[in-house]
MILOGU-876200 format. One record per residue: z, x, y of N, C-alpha, C in turn; residue in three letters. Coordinates in pm, whole numbers, padded with zeros to 5 digits, always signed. Atoms other than C-alpha are relative to their C-alpha. Layout:
# residues N
ZXYZXYZXYala
...
END
This chain:
# residues 383
-00007+00090-00163+01990-00125-01612-00004-00107-00048met
+00034+00068-00030+01982-00433-01587-00119-00073+00104glu
+00107+00059-00095+01756-00503-01283+00066+00014+00104gly
-00066-00033-00174+01809-00504-00917-00041-00142+00054phe
+00017+00053-00028+01890-00750-00726-00039+00000+00181thr
-00014-00010-00153+01761-00831-00352+00158-00043+00095thr
-00136+00071-00070+02066-00918-00106-00097-00149+00067pro
+00005+00113-00051+02087-01284+00051-00070+00060+00142asp
+00033-00007-00154+01910-01336+00385+00102+00017+00095lys
-00112-00023-00104+02133-01238+00670-00028-00179+00112pro
+00030+00097-00077+01983-01552+00862-00173-00121-00143val
+00119+00105+00135+01785-01907+00671-00091-00016+00115asp
+00099-00066-00096+01480-01809+00921-00017-00170-00003ile
+00056+00136+00002+01359-02171+00785+00091-00114+00097ala
-00051+00100-00096+01630-02354+00937-00021-00014+00162gln
-00002+00007-00162+01596-02218+01286-00143-00025+00037val
+00112+00057-00064+01235-02298+01281-00107-00096-00085phe
+00002+00080+00090+01178-02590+01064-00176+00006-00052pro
+00168-00027-00014+00785-02524+01100-00030+00073-00170glu
+00068-00052+00141+00784-02258+00817+00054-00055-00143leu
+00001+00089+00160+00940-02504+00532-00145-00013-00044ala
+00179+00081+00045+00636-02568+00327-00092+00142-00003gly
+00050-00165-00001+00507-02179+00394+00074+00099-00118leu
-00044-00119+00121+00720-02007+00135+00019+00033-00112glu
+00078-00060+00120+00607-01809-00140+00094+00092-00071arg
-00085-00161+00026+00786-01618-00401-00123+00097-00073thr
+00082-00100+00008+00684-01311-00483+00071+00075-00117thr
-00124-00086+00078+00777-01079-00769-00009+00174+00024val
-00034-00181-00074+00933-00732-00630+00008+00028-00163arg
+00042-00073+00145+00810-00481-00899+00130+00109+00018leu
-00108-00103-00053+01134-00216-00790-00025+00106-00148his
+00027-00130+00091+00945+00073-00994+00079+00146-00001pro
-00023-00135+00049+01137+00366-01149-00054+00091-00103arg
+00061-00118+00063+01013+00678-01272+00086-00008-00153gln
-00052+00018+00148+01091+00633-01706-00091+00006-00115asp
+00143-00022+00113+00903+00696-02039-00041-00151-00009ala
+00060+00118+00078+00707+00378-02114-00103+00008-00101val
+00117+00018+00150+00456+00255-02411-00104-00025+00091thr
+00124+00119-00011+00125+00065-02425+00058-00114+00012val
-00070+00116+00003+00394-00189-02506+00038-00091+00094arg
-00107+00018-00127+00538-00205-02188-00040-00055+00100asp
+00088+00035-00123+00470-00353-01875+00046+00139+00082ser
-00077-00106-00082+00463-00045-01612-00096+00028+00127ser
+00062+00008-00149+00329+00047-01255-00016+00235-00023leu
+00017-00101+00040+00135+00416-01361+00029+00043-00160gly
-00010-00022+00112+00224+00387-01698-00120+00006-00145gly
+00159+00040+00015-00037+00372-01999-00002-00091-00069pro
+00078+00010+00010-00265+00181-02113-00011-00080-00130leu
+00029+00045+00106-00312-00115-02399-00162+00030-00033leu
+00201+00025-00060-00750+00000-02383+00025+00023-00185trp
+00064-00066+00137-00926-00029-02720-00038+00117-00050pro
+00104-00139+00029-01022+00280-02909-00170-00044+00035ala
+00152+00049-00045-01392+00113-02929-00071+00026+00113glu
+00068+00057-00110-01385+00052-02566-00043+00121+00091glu
-00018-00145-00113-01476+00387-02306+00063-00040+00076ala
-00119-00016-00149-01231+00443-02048-00115+00031+00084trp
+00087+00009-00159-01400+00357-01692-00021+00123+00032pro
+00032-00091-00036-01545+00577-01531-00017-00044+00131val
+00071+00035-00136-01621+00514-01100-00128+00117+00007cys
+00047-00056-00040-01944+00621-01019-00070-00014+00164thr
+00010+00099-00093-01954+00474-00637+00082+00153+00121val
-00002-00098-00108-01957+00766-00343+00101+00086+00029asp
-00154-00050-00055-01693+00991-00386-00061+00130+00110his
-00024-00078-00049-01569+01257-00143-00058+00118-00005pro
+00084-00163+00076-01824+01581-00176-00048+00105+00146asp
+00104-00078-00071-01886+01799+00101-00052+00136-00045glu
+00100-00051+00057-02088+02058-00071-00134-00007+00022arg
+00105-00013-00080-02393+02125+00110-00156+00005-00089pro
+00126+00008+00097-02734+02010-00042-00070+00093+00008leu
+00085-00131-00072-02990+02260-00110-00140-00030+00025thr
+00155+00014-00050-03293+02076-00110-00025+00019+00125ser
+00053+00001-00130-03529+02117+00150-00008-00128+00131pro
-00025+00085-00055-03473+01762+00243+00137-00008+00078glu
-00158+00049+00005-03098+01759+00235+00025+00115+00076gly
-00008-00061-00088-03110+02055+00454-00024-00051+00111lys
+00065+00071-00137-03302+01886+00755+00112-00089+00005arg
-00089+00142-00028-03086+01607+00674+00134+00042+00112leu
-00151-00059-00045-02737+01799+00731-00049+00096+00102gln
+00000-00079-00103-02909+02025+00979+00017-00122+00162arg
+00004+00124-00103-02979+01646+01207+00123-00004+00068arg
-00107+00021-00001-02635+01575+01121+00093+00073+00109arg
-00050-00126-00091-02474+01883+01272-00020-00049+00114glu
+00028+00005-00172-02659+01807+01588+00049-00092+00043glu
-00028+00166-00100-02569+01444+01648+00181+00024-00036ile
-00135-00038-00049-02168+01574+01589+00046+00124+00092leu
-00022-00086-00169-02219+01853+01834-00007-00079+00117glu
-00023+00092-00112-02320+01619+02091+00100-00103+00019glu
-00133+00062-00045-02072+01406+02022+00148+00021+00012lys
-00101-00085+00008-01815+01638+02013-00003+00031+00174arg
+00017-00009-00118-01909+01700+02381-00027-00131+00080asn
+00021+00125-00070-01963+01317+02462+00108-00019+00101tyr
-00123+00029-00074-01719+01171+02737-00004-00116-00020glu
-00004+00154+00071-01662+00824+02599+00008-00113+00115tyr
+00050+00064-00087-01830+00568+02774+00033-00157-00084thr
+00045+00094+00107-01863+00321+02461-00081+00073-00091gly
+00098-00083+00079-02049+00385+02204-00150+00094-00030pro
+00087-00084-00016-02241+00713+02140-00191-00084-00013his
+00144+00065+00037-02630+00606+02151-00069+00030-00181pro
+00031-00055+00120-02691+00814+01846+00108-00081-00120leu
-00082+00058+00051-02418+00643+01649-00084-00047-00141asp
+00069+00036+00081-02688+00460+01446-00070+00050-00094gly
+00098-00072+00046-02926+00730+01370+00118+00116-00116glu
-00095-00109+00124-02582+00917+01220+00033-00067-00071tyr
-00059+00046+00084-02500+00647+01022-00061+00019-00091ala
+00128-00026+00090-02840+00614+00862+00025+00167-00049glu
-00002-00198+00053-02798+01017+00815+00098-00040-00102leu
-00090-00043+00110-02487+00970+00593-00035-00106-00089glu
+00010-00016+00137-02635+00729+00402-00121+00042-00068thr
+00120-00106+00097-02948+00942+00294+00064+00092-00063ser
-00042-00107+00007-02731+01228+00290+00106-00058-00192ile
-00074+00081+00089-02504+01010+00048-00111-00054-00197arg
+00111+00067+00135-02824+00869-00207-00048+00155-00050glu
+00075-00147+00025-02976+01250-00189+00160+00121-00113leu
-00128-00052+00051-02642+01359-00305+00016-00030-00179arg
+00002+00085+00178-02658+01123-00652-00082+00076-00075arg
+00089-00028+00122-02993+01247-00725+00024+00229-00015val
-00022-00126+00001-02895+01635-00655+00122+00010-00115glu
-00136-00054+00028-02551+01646-00813+00028-00126-00123phe
+00012+00070+00098-02640+01365-01054+00081+00042-00191ala
-00162+00014+00142-02415+01520-01378+00088+00095+00020asp
-00092-00058-00032-02153+01666-01182+00099-00105+00001asp
-00145+00108+00032-01778+01564-01290+00031-00116+00200pro
-00010+00072-00169-01765+01494-00845-00084-00168-00040ala
+00077+00106-00030-02001+01196-00934+00031-00120-00121ala
-00049+00073+00131-01795+01028-01235+00098+00033-00013ser
-00132+00000+00011-01476+01033-01181+00125-00106-00128leu
-00024+00106+00120-01239+00853-01478+00163-00083+00127pro
-00098+00091-00083-01019+00563-01317+00119+00052-00088met
-00185+00006+00039-00643+00608-01343+00040-00116-00023ala
-00106+00156+00024-00370+00390-01484+00047-00029+00107pro
-00072+00050-00137-00206+00172-01192+00104-00096-00072ile
-00103+00098+00042-00016-00091-01361-00040-00059-00116ala
-00005+00067+00082+00017-00280-01669+00091-00119+00003gln
-00130+00096+00030+00170-00632-01696-00057-00076-00114phe
-00027+00106+00138+00251-00845-02022+00040-00143+00048tyr
+00010+00142-00059+00243-01232-01939+00160-00035-00064ala
-00103+00036+00056+00571-01202-02128+00120+00004+00145arg
-00126-00052-00116+00740-01006-01797-00058-00061+00140asp
-00018-00007-00108+00532-01133-01524-00096-00162-00030ile
+00126+00081-00019+00361-01492-01603-00073-00115+00105pro
+00073+00047-00101+00304-01577-01251-00179-00010-00019glu
+00119-00056-00022-00024-01361-01290-00141-00126-00046leu
+00075+00134+00087-00328-01626-01359-00083+00075-00072pro
+00090-00058+00140-00417-01482-01671-00130-00127-00038phe
+00089+00066+00130-00764-01628-01823+00034-00045-00131pro
-00045+00096+00154-00725-01887-02121-00039+00166-00111asp
-00023-00074+00102-00680-01619-02407+00033+00130+00014gly
-00026-00133-00030-00540-01332-02267+00186+00024+00006thr
-00161-00006-00062-00166-01187-02197+00031+00146+00050asp
-00015-00125-00070-00229-00871-02054-00116+00062+00117val
+00108-00091-00097-00343-00736-01706+00006+00164+00042cys
+00006-00173-00012-00434-00379-01649-00091-00011+00131gln
+00085+00021-00096-00524-00275-01296+00004+00117+00004val
+00085-00178+00019-00683+00107-01269-00057+00061+00129leu
+00105-00005-00151-00851+00242-00954-00072+00201-00007trp
+00031-00157-00032-01034+00569-00876+00047+00063+00118cys
-00138-00023-00062-00802+00774-00755-00067+00117+00139pro
+00058+00007-00162-01009+00842-00391-00051-00066+00039thr
+00088+00087-00114-01134+00738-00065-00176-00027-00018asp
+00108+00081+00007-01381+00492-00078-00010-00032+00112his
-00033+00109-00074-01564+00311+00214+00004-00135-00051glu
-00008+00002-00185-01525+00071+00410+00135+00027+00026pro
-00136-00007-00010-01172+00117+00348+00078+00120-00002his
-00069-00079+00012-01116+00455+00258+00106+00050-00014tyr
-00106-00038+00155-00872+00409-00062-00032-00013-00092gly
-00019+00029+00153-00847+00360-00414-00112-00110+00009pro
+00109+00085+00076-01138+00152-00534+00058-00045-00133arg
-00053+00058+00106-00978-00053-00814-00087-00096-00117pro
+00068+00109+00118-01090-00243-01120+00121-00079-00090leu
-00111+00093+00065-00877-00498-01312-00056-00045-00142val
+00028+00037+00113-00897-00595-01667+00129-00075-00069arg
-00111+00113+00060-00756-00884-01860-00018+00033-00161trp
+00063-00023+00161-00719-00881-02244+00133-00057-00091arg
-00036+00002+00043-00593-01002-02506+00118+00126-00114asn
-00074-00085+00068-00290-00793-02700-00035+00050-00140ser
+00021-00001+00139-00350-00930-02998-00166+00059-00081ala
+00154-00052-00010-00722-00800-03008+00073+00117-00043asp
+00023-00066+00017-00624-00492-03024+00116+00123-00048val
-00010-00081+00137-00563-00241-03319+00044+00160+00063thr
+00003-00136-00024-00627+00082-03243-00003+00072+00189glu
+00011-00015-00201-00538+00226-02868-00099+00142+00001ile
+00036-00109-00049-00755+00505-02687+00111+00060+00083arg
-00070-00069-00133-00554+00761-02487-00100-00006+00175ala
+00044-00014-00120-00649+00786-02124-00036+00113+00070ala
+00048-00137+00050-00879+01046-02039+00056+00040+00172thr
-00051-00093-00065-00695+01307-01815-00070-00027+00199glu
+00090+00008-00110-00812+01262-01412-00049+00130+00008pro
+00044-00149-00065-01037+01511-01262+00087+00028+00150asp
-00077-00023-00132-00785+01667-01032-00041+00088+00104arg
+00101-00082-00076-01057+01897-00872-00053-00118+00140glu
+00081+00095-00067-01213+01579-00723+00143-00091+00058phe
-00106+00106+00017-00885+01354-00733+00075-00023+00122ser
-00108-00033-00165-00641+01273-00441+00111-00030-00065asp
-00070-00020+00074-00368+01388-00639+00170-00159+00066glu
-00076+00128-00012-00125+01145-00422-00034-00138+00008glu
+00054+00190-00028-00368+00820-00524+00023+00016-00135ser
-00011+00025+00140-00213+00941-00918+00172-00029-00007leu
-00171+00012-00007+00131+00782-00956+00046+00044-00124pro
-00044-00058+00192+00392+00892-01204+00012-00158-00068ser
-00059+00115+00081+00491+00653-01493+00102-00052+00011pro
-00135+00088-00032+00749+00380-01379+00026-00115-00080cys
-00021+00144+00068+00931+00094-01568+00006-00091+00181arg
+00012+00040-00069+00916-00176-01370+00189-00090-00008ile
-00132+00162+00027+01230-00456-01279-00051-00135+00079trp
+00077+00154-00115+01038-00790-01173+00121-00052+00045pro
-00083+00094-00072+01285-00981-00957-00093-00085+00101glu
-00017+00073-00062+01204-01326-00804+00056+00003+00126arg
-00084+00003-00137+01244-01360-00433-00127-00092+00101val
+00087+00083-00094+01130-01605-00162-00031+00058+00135thr
+00013-00096-00115+00947-01476+00115-00074-00080+00122glu
+00044+00086-00148+00769-01591+00471-00125+00095-00021tyr
+00051-00076-00034+00479-01503+00629-00031+00112+00082pro
-00028-00088-00133+00387-01222+00836-00012-00092+00109his
-00042+00062-00185+00404-01291+01192-00142-00058+00004ala
+00144-00016-00054+00023-01242+01214-00042-00119-00100asp
+00010+00060+00079+00000-01457+00935+00016-00175+00005asp
-00035+00128-00031+00165-01734+01076-00087-00135+00042leu
+00122+00014-00048-00010-02060+01162-00047-00067+00156pro
-00012+00015-00129+00022-02073+01526+00069+00118+00129ser
+00016-00142-00102+00010-01836+01841+00163-00042+00055ala
-00160+00086-00106+00341-02077+01996+00085+00037-00112glu
-00100-00053+00129+00537-01987+01661+00026+00103+00036leu
-00036-00113+00007+00508-01670+01668+00051+00045+00151arg
-00043-00058-00085+00577-01638+02035+00188-00033+00018ala
-00198+00038+00011+00922-01863+01970+00078+00110-00091arg
-00011-00063+00059+00988-01647+01715+00058+00120+00078ile
-00014-00078-00086+00966-01339+01926+00166-00006+00133ala
-00107+00046-00086+01183-01500+02172+00156+00012-00010glu
-00136+00030+00092+01470-01586+01917+00034+00165-00016trp
-00046-00187+00066+01458-01198+01811+00107+00062+00139glu
-00073-00096-00095+01583-01068+02161+00111-00064+00015lys
-00116+00016+00006+01904-01259+02105+00106+00006-00111gly
-00083+00026+00079+01969-01180+01778-00004+00198-00034thr
+00066-00121+00044+01948-00785+01572-00075-00018-00127glu
+00144+00029+00059+01714-00942+01330-00113+00020+00049trp
+00110+00009-00081+01353-00886+01375-00055-00110-00136thr
+00040+00031+00059+01139-01124+01167-00069+00046-00108tyr
+00143-00112+00097+00852-00869+01024+00126+00067-00066tyr
-00057-00049+00098+01115-00670+00915+00119+00013-00079glu
-00127+00088+00115+01407-00869+00752-00024-00099-00030his
-00058+00163+00032+01328-01222+00727-00188-00059-00058leu
+00119+00040+00081+00939-01210+00626-00025+00030-00212ser
+00076-00060+00180+00706-01075+00329+00084+00107-00017ala
-00096-00141+00036+00914-00818+00133-00080+00083-00020ala
+00096-00107+00023+00770-00499+00141+00004+00072-00113pro
+00033-00078+00082+00705-00226-00109-00118-00037-00121gly
+00059+00017+00138+00501-00244-00502+00059-00182-00031ser
-00031+00178+00052+00484-00682-00591-00117-00048-00064lys
+00078+00092+00033+00298-00917-00727-00012-00133+00024val
+00034+00159-00093+00162-01237-00554+00118+00041+00097gly
-00105+00009-00089+00336-01408-00291-00074+00061+00174gly
+00031-00064-00091+00286-01283+00094-00029+00177+00038trp
+00036-00132-00003+00174-00959+00183+00024+00047+00115ile
-00027-00084-00069+00348-00708+00400-00098+00102+00079ser
+00140-00070-00078+00045-00599+00618+00077+00109+00080trp
+00002-00119-00078+00096-00236+00747-00042-00010+00166val
+00111+00046-00091-00196-00364+00995-00003-00136+00078gln
+00033+00108+00026-00319-00654+01009-00025-00095-00096tyr
+00015+00050+00113-00385-00975+00796-00152+00022-00050pro
+00171-00008-00017-00745-00915+00653+00014-00089-00189his
+00021+00051+00128-00779-01188+00330-00176+00001-00035trp
+00115-00004+00008-01082-01130+00163-00074-00150-00086pro
+00059+00145+00074-01352-01416+00023-00095+00093-00148glu
+00076-00102+00148-01542-01356-00348-00165-00034+00065cys
+00125-00012-00014-01921-01333-00353+00034-00199+00018gly
+00016+00166-00006-01893-01798-00371+00088-00060+00143arg
-00071-00001-00124-01674-01773-00040+00138-00119-00002gly
-00090+00043+00083-01365-01855-00244+00125+00088+00135his
-00158-00122-00022-01016-01702-00050+00088+00057-00103arg
-00077-00054+00148-00898-01451-00274+00156+00024+00037met
-00191-00020-00023-00517-01476-00345-00003+00184-00055asp
-00075-00124+00011-00303-01164-00370+00054+00020-00132his
-00016-00045+00117-00306-01031-00687+00150+00125-00032leu
-00132-00121+00030-00058-00699-00668-00017+00087+00144leu
+00003-00113-00159+00050-00466-00329+00087+00116-00106thr
-00066-00109+00029+00097-00116-00482+00052+00052+00175val
-00050-00074-00114+00316+00087-00217-00007+00125+00056ser
-00084-00106+00016+00374+00419-00118+00132+00018+00066ser
-00130-00048-00059+00718+00363-00002+00029-00193-00050thr
-00011+00111+00011+00953+00064-00089+00092-00030+00134glu
-00079+00014-00116+01145+00064+00227-00047-00097+00076ser
+00026+00148-00122+01178-00233+00505+00174+00018+00018gly
-00146+00044-00033+01462-00347+00654+00109-00043-00106gly
-00096-00036+00107+01739-00201+00426+00121-00139-00008trp
-00103+00133+00029+02009-00512+00491-00068-00071-00027gln
+00047+00111+00110+01777-00761+00302-00108+00079-00059ser
+00103-00031+00138+01537-00555+00110+00027+00084-00081trp
-00060-00079+00112+01747-00289-00029+00093-00055-00124met
-00076+00077+00077+01866-00394-00372+00149+00024-00031pro
-00138+00026-00058+02266-00449-00356+00005+00183-00126leu
-00045-00115+00165+02269-00165-00727-00060+00122+00120glu
+00006-00146-00035+02097+00083-00484+00050-00003+00086glu
-00075-00033-00099+02292+00034-00192+00120+00066-00054gln
-00129-00052+00030+02596+00092-00391+00031+00209-00024ala
-00021-00166+00036+02453+00470-00467-00064+00066+00102thr
+00044-00063-00091+02288+00516-00128+00076+00051+00077thr
-00123-00026-00150+02460+00731+00144-00088-00035+00134thr
+00100+00018-00117+02417+00614+00504+00100+00113+00100phe
-00037-00055-00124+02409+00759+00835-00014-00094+00109val
+00028+00034-00122+02413+00674+01207-00096+00018+00091lys
+00096-00080-00035+02129+00707+01386+00021-00055+00169gln
-00079+00025-00116+02213+00727+01779-00177+00005+00096val
+00108-00003-00095+01948+00656+02067+00044-00001+00156trp
-00089+00036-00150+02042+00727+02423-00153+00043+00131tyr
+00112+00000-00156+01847+00749+02803+00081+00132+00036gln
-00019-00147-00076+01879+01107+02964+00023-00070+00184leu
-00040+00005-00148+02027+01079+03365-00120+00033+00065val
+00123-00105-00022+01715+01268+03457-00113-00093-00004asp
+00122+00099+00079+01468+01025+03266-00031+00051-00090gly
+00078-00028+00137+01318+01054+02917+00142-00062-00091gly
-00073+00057+00098+01480+00978+02587+00029+00090-00129ser
-00003-00108+00155+01632+01126+02277+00092-00058-00118ser
-00109+00024+00087+01806+01092+01968+00068+00060-00112gly
-00042-00103+00130+02014+01212+01667+00018-00098-00105thr
-00095+00034+00097+02213+01159+01349+00068+00023-00022thr
-00083-00069+00027+02496+01172+01271+00122-00068-00117ile
-00006+00090+00145+02744+01059+00958+00085-00105+00058gly
-00064+00120+00043+02888+00747+00857+00108-00010+00121leu
-00162-00013-00027+03222+00828+01003+00032+00091+00127asp
+00013-00076-00129+03125+01029+01266+00016-00051+00152glu
+00009+00053-00106+03174+00908+01626-00081+00090+00121glu
+00138-00076-00103+02876+01010+01878+00073+00036+00165phe
-00059-00044-00102+03048+01251+02170-00176-00012+00144asp
+00093-00065-00112+02801+01244+02507-00029+00075+00030ala
-00042-00107-00072+02922+01486+02663-00036+00190-00099thr
+00046-00120+00049+02826+01734+02396-00141-00001-00064glu
+00153-00022+00015+02447+01619+02401-00046+00042+00141met
+00049-00076-00173+02340+01865+02693-00115+00086-00049thr
+00148-00037+00006+02052+01995+02511-00115+00010+00065tyr
+00157+00084-00072+01751+01764+02693+00064-00032+00120trp
-00057+00043-00143+01999+01712+02966+00151-00113+00012gly
-00130+00070+00029+02319+01501+03019-00052-00177+00012ala
+00062+00065+00033+02331+01158+02845+00045-00148+00097val
-00034+00034-00031+02346+00860+03016+00109-00110-00087ala
-00095+00083+00124+02674+00684+02817-00036-00183-00015pro
+00038+00167+00012+02544+00310+02899-00090-00028-00152glu
+00104+00032+00034+02247+00339+02721+00001+00086-00120thr
-00005-00056+00220+02365+00472+02324+00003-00093-00053val
+00049+00105+00141+02229+00254+02090+00055+00050-00116arg
-00009-00022+00120+02373+00282+01724-00042-00086-00092glu
+00034+00079+00144+02230+00137+01356+00014+00104-00056arg
-00038-00029+00174+02337+00209+01012-00128-00009-00061val
+00067+00013+00060+02083+00334+00811-00015+00083-00113val
-00040-00036+00110+02020+00454+00466-00055+00167+00019pro
+00004-00073-00028+02002+00847+00462-00120+00100-00041glu
+00068-00075+00083+01706+00921+00235-00035-00149-00092asp
+00113+00068+00084+01446+00624+00118-00080+00083-00107arg
+00086-00022+00111+01240+00865-00072+00014+00039-00128ser
-00049+00028+00141+01432+00897-00383-00118+00064-00113gly
+00069-00037+00146+01264+01022-00722-00057-00093-00079ser
-00018+00106+00084+01283+00719-00892-00171-00137-00013gly
+00143+00083+00003+00914+00604-00758-00119-00003-00037arg
+00115-00043+00007+00583+00602-00753-00097+00170+00017leu
+00059-00161-00049+00527+00992-00616-00181-00002+00062asp
+00103+00042-00077+00253+00807-00422+00007+00017+00181leu
+00033+00015-00148+00150+00854-00054-00141+00009+00022met
+00151+00062-00039-00166+00654+00034-00043-00023+00137leu
+00045-00028-00133-00295+00768+00350+00109+00092+00063gly
-00150+00019-00117-00023+00734+00645+00120-00070-00064asp
-00126+00086+00055+00238+00614+00404-00043-00150+00017val
+00052+00100-00005+00015+00317+00337+00022-00065-00142gly
-00066+00032+00057-00023+00041+00109-00174-00051-00057asp
+00170+00058+00017-00367-00112-00114+00062-00154-00033val
+00008+00164+00089-00375-00473-00210-00125-00030-00025tyr
+00086+00035+00193-00590-00586-00503+00087-00147+00023val
-00009+00137+00022-00663-00948-00481-00119-00073-00052phe
+00062+00005+00050-00819-01179-00698-00059-00166-00027val
+00067+00148-00077-01032-01499-00670+00062-00032-00172cys
-00016+00107+00157-00869-01752-00958-00057-00143-00024ala
+00090+00146+00055-01117-02017-00899-00157+00039-00061val
+00101-00020+00060-01396-01806-01063+00015+00011-00104cys
-00006-00095+00101-01424-01706-01398+00036+00092-00061pro
-00021-00109+00033-01461-01430-01419+00084+00119+00071asp
-00065-00048-00041-01211-01351-01241-00037+00126+00149arg
+00044-00129-00074-01385-01124-00933+00144+00086+00125pro
-00089-00125-00038-01141-00843-00757-00055+00040+00155val
+00052-00037-00117-01135-00769-00405+00116+00117+00053gly
-00079-00096-00056-00947-00447-00191+00017+00003+00109val
+00007-00016-00158-00807-00403+00119+00111+00176+00016glu
-00045-00164-00044-00643-00006+00224+00081-00030+00138phe
-00062-00035-00143-00407-00010+00525+00106+00083-00013gln
-00035-00068+00007-00237+00272+00617+00105+00005+00188cys
-00075-00044-00169+00028+00366+00966-00139+00066+00073cys
END
């Protein structure tokens, strides 16, 4: 396989809205597909070029653990927490609960005490999982510090506050310095989230031009004009014309929810380093590679209103014609309301990362390219 080709955009949106000129960025779509990879390959979820003399990293930060505390103080804290939870369950919401502050303090105290009671427990120290490895020869766009040519991303495969997603770690190294290699420590599957452990995938880097997510646009006035333009076309800015979906390096972010660009400790706004996505899907006409389209089965999704109110829908074959007179289970169909669109039958596939981050979520990893130590930030969003 030589690679993947993103289709040309159906609309040159910068011609329609000249204000977008200068906001375009290049992202590197990774197009992961399950395959055998080695430590000498760029990959997602594959083995890392890790020096034998360097310990495999572990995470010791507040892993979810519901086992009860056994000390007298621990039992007291847990009883009080249950009392508050019972009050909150019976609370008719009119605003924040008056005991929310005490509950948050209890949670903190319980976590701190758990570190003491389970200090030697495997749940307190989880091996980091390999997520990505990029060689400069394959993705030179990354902000490699001087003297390095490999970027490695790992994460702790369980939820962490405040984002309730994986906690990442980034290493930059010089491949020439690594002579003896350490194999990755196997994940602790009892305490790890299996759906945060990726399958090894070869990547097929492709550079594409993209534009900001709608909420990253410079003005509400521009967003409003784009929304008005969308009413007269079959295309939408978010789904078809802005930021690429899926796993990628650099460029804009296709936010699942809303923009949140972190700052480093010195106040620098961080750059988008990597998106790791639960799915590569998006507006298929714009983003499904031509090579994938050639092997994909397409169907028609049909939506319609019912004569006596309500709505429903169905899926039919690409060559089938929708017969409103046969769709009577939920009531008579109002024929003038029938709408159809062509969609891929199945976008899950077996060639992706096999991740399910929350509810079809994405993890966004950030880096400060200004600070010499390259501090890292993270944001996790899901549906």
